[in-house]
N, C-alpha and C positions, 0 to 999 in steps of 0.2 A: 504493500500500500504506500503510495506516495503521500508523505505526511508533512504538514506544515505546523510548526510549533508557534503558538501565539501567547506570549506572557510578557508583562512589563518588567519582571524581575530576571536579571541576567543569570543569577544562580539557579533559579527555578528552571530556566531553559537548559542550562548545562546539566542539571540533574535528569531532566527528561531525556536529553541526548544520551546520557550514560545508560539509563534504563532501557531505552529503545535499542541500543546497540546489541542487546541480548536477543532481539527478535529479528531473525534474518528476513522475515517477510515484510519488514518495514523499511522504507527508504525515506530518510529525512531530506526534503527538497529545499527547506529554508526555515528561517526564523523571523518573527516580527515582534516588536515590542509594544505596538499599539494597534488600534482598530484600523486607522487610516492606512498604515503601511500594509497591514494584513489584507485589506481589501484589494490593494494593487497587486500583491503577491498571489492572491487567489486567482485574479484575472490573468496574470502572466504565467503562472506555474501550473494551474489546473490540478491542484492536489486532490487525492481521493479522500483524505481525512484531515481534519483540524483537531489538534490538541489545544483547546481554547480556554484561556483564563476568563473568568467571569468579570471580575472587577479590575479595570485598568483606567488610568488617567486619560481623559479625553474621549472616552467612549467605552461602553461595556462590551463583553462578548455578545450579548443579546443585540446591541446596536449594530455590531458588525454583521451578524446573520440577517438582520432585517434589511440591511442595505444591499445584500447580494442577490443577484437574479437567480442563480443556481447554487444552492448551498451544498458543499461536500458533506460527507458523513462527519459527525462531530462527537468528540468526547470532551465534555467540560472538565476543567480542573478548578477547584475552588477551596478557599480557606473556610473554616467553620462559620456558618451564618444560618441560623435556624430558619429564617424566613426563606432564604434561597433554597435550602434543602427541601423544605416543604413544597416549594414550587416545582423542583425537579421530580420529587417522588410522585406528586399528583399528576405530572405530565409524562411520566415514564421516560424521561430523558436520561442518557448515560452520563454519569459524572464520577469524578474521582476526588476524594478528599485529600488535601495537603496536610502532612507529607504523604505522598502517594505510596501505597503498598504495592510491591511487585506482583503479588497474586491478583490484586484487583485490576491492575493495569493489563496483565496478560488476558484476563477474562474480558475486559472491555475491548481490547484489540481483536480478540476472537469473535466477539459479537459484531464488531464493525466489519470484519472481513466477511462474515456470513451475510451481512446485509448487502455488501458490495458484490458478492459472488466470487467464484474461484479465479476468474480471469476477467475482471471488469474493464470495460472500455467506455469512452465517452458516449458511444452510440447505444450501449446496452444498459448503462447505469440509469435507473429511473430518475426523472427530473422531479425535484422536490421543492416545496415551499417551507420556509421557517415562519411560523405564525406565533405571535405573542399577543394575548388578549387578557389584560389584567394580570392575575397571578398564574395563568395557565400558558403553557408553551407546547407546541406540536411541531414535528417534522412530518409532513404528509406528501405522498406522491400525488402529482397532478391528476393522474388517472383515477385516483381514489376519491376525488372530489366530484360529487354528482351535480352540484349546482353552484353557480356564482351569481350573486344578487347585488346589484348596485345600491348603495346608500350614500348618495352624494359623492364625495371624493374617497369614500371607503367602499369596501366590498365584503359582503357576508358570504362565508363559505359553508357548505353543507357536506359533512362527511362523518360516518361512523357515529351518528347521534350527536355530534358537536356542531355548533353554529357560531364560530368565532368571527370577529370583525377584523379585517386586514386593512392597514393604512395604505392601500393602493387603489387606484381607480379601476373600474371594469375595463376601460380601454387599455390601460397598462398591462393588465393580466391577459387580455385577449391576444396581444402581440406575441405572447409566449406559448399559446395553445395551438395544438394541431387542429386545423379546420376540418379534417376528416373525422375527428372524434368529438370535438366541442363545437356546438352550434349556437350562434347568436340568435336566440329566439325573439328577443325584443330589446328595447333600449335598456331594460333593467336586468335582463337575464341571459346567461350563457349556460347551456345544458350539456352535460356529458351524455352523448348518445348511447353509451353502453349502459347507462342507468335508466333509460326509458323502458317502461313496462308495457305501454300501450299508447295508441294515437287515436284521437277522435276528430272527425271532420266536423267543422262548425259552419253555420250559415254565413254566407259572404265569402267563403273560400278559406277561412282561417282554420287553424288546427289547434288542438290542445294535447300537450304531451303529458302523460301520466308517469310520474316517478313513484317510488315505493310509498312515500308519505305526503305527496303534494302534486299539484297540477300546475302547468305553465302554459299560458296562452301564447300562440304564435300568430303574428300578423299575416294577412293575406300575402303581402309582398315577400316576407321571409318564408312563408309556407311553400311558395313556388320553388325557392332555392332548396329547401329541405327535401322536396320530392325528387330532386335531381341527384341526391346523394345515393350511392350504390347500396348503402345499408338499408334503404327503404324502397 
């Protein structure tokens, strides 16, 4: 796994380098001491994994992930903070307490490798969003999101029983989505076609898409485009 270490403490980065040297499946591609530098290095180095400190001057690890278009796999590293730990545990995010124990590092690396696959490539690694809404955080694959709903300059996402609000517009998100899988049903909605369970024809030429727990109306103009897709 191509790994980028992000921590504002030089000694902490050196300790991680020492510990990672015992894992032949890990290649350290760089180090960053703050979120701004890390963002540039993610863009240029395309790492598979971030070992990411939570609290750093000038921007937290959460701030970094929120700024990335495509986030790599992440293992957070953090000093003791009960509030932070509760957020991690509630969100099932992988984290390591400082000082980091070798056994926990090995287990976290193994889980990250499993999520990436045995031979990950940019084309095969699922694209993900990092989402933070209040005290909850998620890493979610784009294909697991069944509906994107515009709320002004924000977008509400629907997946796995969760409905967090993301601080990005629907237009920004649409530019990242595969138009063969995600359909712009209206000004407010983008639907994952894989989540559609049924379609009703409406008067005037419109359509209604039925998902597992909701229905989305499609305008007549957009309905014509939908009918041209091979899936339907």
